Backbone bond lengths (Angstrom), bond angles and torsions (degrees), N, CA, C in turn:
res aa  C-N    CA-C-N  psi(-1)  N-CA   C-N-CA  omega(-1)  CA-C   N-CA-C  phi
1 X - - - 1.449 - - 1.532 110.92 -
2 X 1.355 116.12 -44.08 1.458 120.20 -179.89 1.519 109.97 -113.54
3 X 1.326 116.03 169.26 1.464 119.27 175.86 1.526 110.09 -72.23
4 X 1.294 116.37 176.14 1.467 122.02 -170.95 1.525 114.67 -64.54
5 X 1.333 118.14 -22.11 1.458 119.64 -179.45 1.519 114.04 -80.17
6 X 1.349 116.81 0.42 1.458 120.71 -174.83 1.516 110.29 -115.06
7 X 1.335 116.16 133.89 1.461 120.44 177.92 1.515 109.17 -119.32
8 X 1.330 116.07 126.18 1.461 120.07 172.95 1.515 107.73 -78.35
9 X 1.323 117.94 131.46 1.464 120.73 179.83 1.526 110.19 -130.97
10 X 1.329 114.59 152.01 1.465 120.83 174.57 1.531 107.92 -81.51
11 X 1.325 115.75 170.00 1.470 119.91 177.21 1.523 110.37 -60.30
12 X 1.329 117.20 -39.19 1.470 120.98 -179.72 1.532 110.51 -63.14
13 X 1.336 116.10 -45.68 1.479 120.21 178.96 1.529 110.31 -63.58
14 X 1.338 116.60 -42.92 1.464 120.77 -179.01 1.526 110.54 -62.70
15 X 1.317 116.55 -43.77 1.471 121.29 -179.53 1.524 110.05 -59.58
16 X 1.322 115.35 -44.82 1.463 121.28 -179.97 1.541 110.29 -63.34
17 X 1.324 116.83 -46.67 1.469 121.52 -179.73 1.532 111.39 -59.98
18 X 1.313 116.54 -45.56 1.465 121.43 -178.79 1.528 110.05 -61.54
19 X 1.321 116.58 -41.81 1.463 120.26 -178.09 1.522 113.32 -74.60
20 X 1.326 116.83 -22.51 1.470 120.47 178.74 1.518 112.18 -85.73
21 X 1.331 117.27 -28.01 1.464 120.91 -171.93 1.522 110.57 -126.65
22 X 1.305 116.46 105.11 1.465 120.31 -178.10 1.533 112.45 -70.49
23 X 1.320 117.11 -9.65 1.472 120.81 178.64 1.527 111.93 -82.27
24 X 1.325 116.60 -8.56 1.469 120.87 -175.78 1.527 110.96 -57.99
25 X 1.311 116.50 131.32 1.462 122.47 176.12 1.525 106.02 -106.59
26 X 1.327 116.45 128.47 1.463 120.99 -177.63 1.521 108.36 -110.79
27 X 1.317 115.83 125.48 1.466 121.94 -177.98 1.531 109.28 -115.68
28 X 1.323 116.02 119.31 1.463 123.18 176.99 1.526 106.64 -99.08
29 X 1.331 117.30 118.12 1.466 120.09 -175.49 1.534 112.78 -102.15
30 X 1.340 115.81 18.22 1.469 119.51 178.14 1.531 109.98 -82.92
31 X 1.337 115.92 -172.50 1.468 120.47 177.85 1.529 109.68 -80.29
32 X 1.328 116.13 165.31 1.458 121.24 178.41 1.534 110.34 -60.43
33 X 1.322 117.69 -39.65 1.467 121.31 179.88 1.527 110.35 -61.18
34 X 1.340 115.92 -46.35 1.470 119.84 179.03 1.531 110.28 -62.19
35 X 1.325 115.61 -45.02 1.469 121.67 -179.86 1.530 110.20 -58.95
36 X 1.343 116.60 -46.12 1.463 121.56 -178.46 1.527 112.47 -64.08
37 X 1.321 117.06 -24.52 1.473 121.01 178.81 1.523 112.87 -80.54
38 X 1.316 117.15 -7.13 1.457 120.73 176.91 1.517 110.97 144.65
39 X 1.341 115.72 127.90 1.464 120.88 -179.84 1.522 109.32 -142.35
40 X 1.325 115.50 164.09 1.458 120.72 177.12 1.532 107.31 -63.66
41 X 1.340 117.45 131.31 1.470 119.70 -178.59 1.535 111.97 -52.13
42 X 1.337 115.44 131.13 1.459 120.83 178.82 1.522 114.32 88.11
43 X 1.332 117.14 -4.09 1.473 119.68 -178.09 1.521 111.37 -68.75
44 X 1.333 114.49 142.69 1.461 121.42 175.34 1.528 107.24 -98.15
45 X 1.313 116.43 133.50 1.464 121.01 178.99 1.526 109.72 -84.13
46 X 1.328 115.65 117.70 1.469 121.76 174.31 1.530 106.32 -139.67
47 X 1.360 117.79 85.35 1.467 119.28 -178.87 1.529 111.32 -52.46
48 X 1.336 115.09 139.74 1.465 119.90 -174.43 1.531 112.10 -54.98
49 X 1.343 117.49 -31.53 1.463 120.46 -179.27 1.521 112.60 -63.97
50 X 1.341 117.08 -30.17 1.474 118.88 -178.01 1.525 112.58 -105.19
51 X 1.327 116.74 0.39 1.468 120.17 -178.65 1.532 113.00 -53.04
52 X 1.334 119.39 -45.83 1.479 118.50 -179.87 1.532 112.82 -57.18
53 X 1.346 117.44 -32.45 1.463 120.48 -179.91 1.538 111.77 -77.94
54 X 1.323 117.58 -15.05 1.465 122.23 -176.59 1.535 112.57 -100.28
55 X 1.321 118.04 2.51 1.467 120.32 -174.77 1.525 113.22 -59.65
56 X 1.331 117.74 -39.79 1.471 119.50 178.93 1.517 110.27 -62.10
57 X 1.332 115.88 -44.98 1.460 122.12 179.98 1.538 110.64 -61.91
58 X 1.316 116.30 -40.53 1.469 121.43 -178.36 1.525 112.47 -79.48
59 X 1.326 117.05 -10.92 1.462 121.68 -176.98 1.519 114.57 -54.34
60 X 1.337 116.91 -28.01 1.466 120.11 179.24 1.528 111.95 -64.60
61 X 1.342 116.87 -15.12 1.468 121.33 -178.59 1.521 113.31 -101.05
62 X 1.332 117.85 7.74 1.473 120.99 -173.97 1.516 114.48 -52.37
63 X 1.325 117.19 -35.65 1.461 119.45 -176.67 1.526 113.03 -102.54
64 X 1.315 116.51 4.22 1.470 120.09 178.82 1.533 109.12 -94.48
65 X 1.337 116.62 155.72 1.459 117.77 175.76 1.530 109.97 -70.24
66 X 1.326 115.77 131.20 1.465 121.97 -178.79 1.516 109.10 -116.67
67 X 1.322 117.04 134.17 1.455 121.23 171.19 1.520 106.54 -108.56
68 X 1.328 116.77 124.54 1.459 121.71 -178.53 1.526 108.10 -114.09
69 X 1.334 115.98 133.34 1.469 118.35 177.34 1.519 111.49 -148.58
70 X 1.335 114.24 159.96 1.460 122.35 172.22 1.527 106.70 -131.36
71 X 1.323 118.18 -151.63 1.465 120.49 -177.02 1.532 111.69 -75.97
72 X 1.344 116.40 -48.80 1.470 118.59 -174.38 1.523 114.18 -136.38
73 X 1.326 117.14 5.49 1.463 120.10 -179.41 1.516 113.30 99.09
74 X 1.322 117.43 11.54 1.465 121.52 179.97 1.523 113.55 -87.54
75 X 1.322 117.33 -42.48 1.477 121.52 -177.75 1.515 113.32 -91.90
76 X 1.321 116.61 -30.50 1.465 118.96 -173.73 1.528 114.71 -63.24
77 X 1.352 120.40 -32.58 1.475 117.24 177.28 1.532 112.74 -58.18
78 X 1.316 117.56 -34.78 1.473 121.15 177.22 1.537 109.70 -64.96
79 X 1.320 116.44 -43.01 1.471 120.91 178.94 1.528 110.23 -63.81
80 X 1.322 116.11 -42.87 1.469 121.10 179.26 1.525 109.77 -60.86
81 X 1.321 116.21 -43.19 1.471 120.90 179.33 1.537 110.80 -61.23
82 X 1.332 116.91 -43.85 1.472 121.07 178.58 1.532 110.04 -60.75
83 X 1.330 116.87 -46.05 1.468 120.67 -179.22 1.528 111.20 -65.21
84 X 1.331 116.58 -46.09 1.470 120.74 -178.95 1.530 110.95 -62.06
85 X 1.319 116.82 -37.54 1.470 121.12 -179.96 1.521 112.32 -73.63
86 X 1.329 116.56 -8.08 1.462 121.13 179.58 1.525 111.49 -117.07
87 X 1.321 115.22 32.36 1.472 123.11 170.94 1.520 116.03 69.92
88 X 1.326 118.18 21.17 1.461 119.56 170.22 1.524 105.26 -78.92
89 X 1.341 116.17 130.52 1.465 119.86 -165.79 1.520 115.77 -100.77
90 X 1.311 117.50 -28.74 1.460 120.11 -165.76 1.528 108.91 -124.77
91 X 1.338 116.69 71.50 1.465 121.78 -171.79 1.520 111.23 -103.16
92 X 1.318 114.48 130.93 1.464 121.42 173.32 1.519 107.26 -113.17
93 X 1.317 116.47 135.40 1.461 121.66 -178.43 1.527 108.78 -114.23
94 X 1.329 116.76 120.37 1.464 120.74 177.00 1.521 106.80 -73.18
95 X 1.347 115.00 100.75 1.457 119.91 -164.26 1.523 116.08 -59.60
96 X 1.325 118.86 -34.08 1.473 118.26 179.20 1.520 112.00 -112.06
97 X 1.319 115.49 18.28 1.457 120.37 174.58 1.524 113.94 69.73
98 X 1.322 114.14 -173.76 1.459 120.34 -176.67 1.528 111.16 -67.26
99 X 1.323 117.07 -17.90 1.459 120.57 176.45 1.519 112.43 -60.68
100 X 1.333 116.89 -22.88 1.466 120.98 -179.98 1.531 112.00 -94.77
101 X 1.338 117.10 -3.44 1.471 123.04 -176.08 1.525 109.75 -77.30
102 X 1.315 117.36 119.99 1.479 121.06 -177.91 1.528 111.79 -108.77
103 X 1.309 116.90 18.81 1.459 121.44 -176.78 1.521 108.89 -110.29
104 X 1.322 116.65 178.57 1.461 118.61 -175.89 1.530 110.87 -68.04
105 X 1.327 114.30 152.79 1.460 122.29 179.21 1.525 108.71 -120.11
106 X 1.321 115.63 154.49 1.463 121.24 173.21 1.525 107.99 -97.56
107 X 1.314 115.34 152.71 1.479 119.01 177.28 1.510 109.13 -127.25
């Protein structure tokens, strides 16, 4: 589905990765309303619609591991594609979105 620099991960795998690596950058590509209703702790809100305009700002994370997610895995593949096409190297995609997340959320 994605190019070689992208790994699809389950919520369990993502949780483990985040807790093992403090360098992990988490990108929530949902709307502000969705984000405000609950997001993975530490996630940065970058709605997929404005992601192309935020690439320069996000450029500092190009070599860091990134976890990208949306609500159910519908919007995040587009965000992953945008990031991968702009030289982001270490992308993890939460395959079923935050709907599969069984851990605590921040509000």
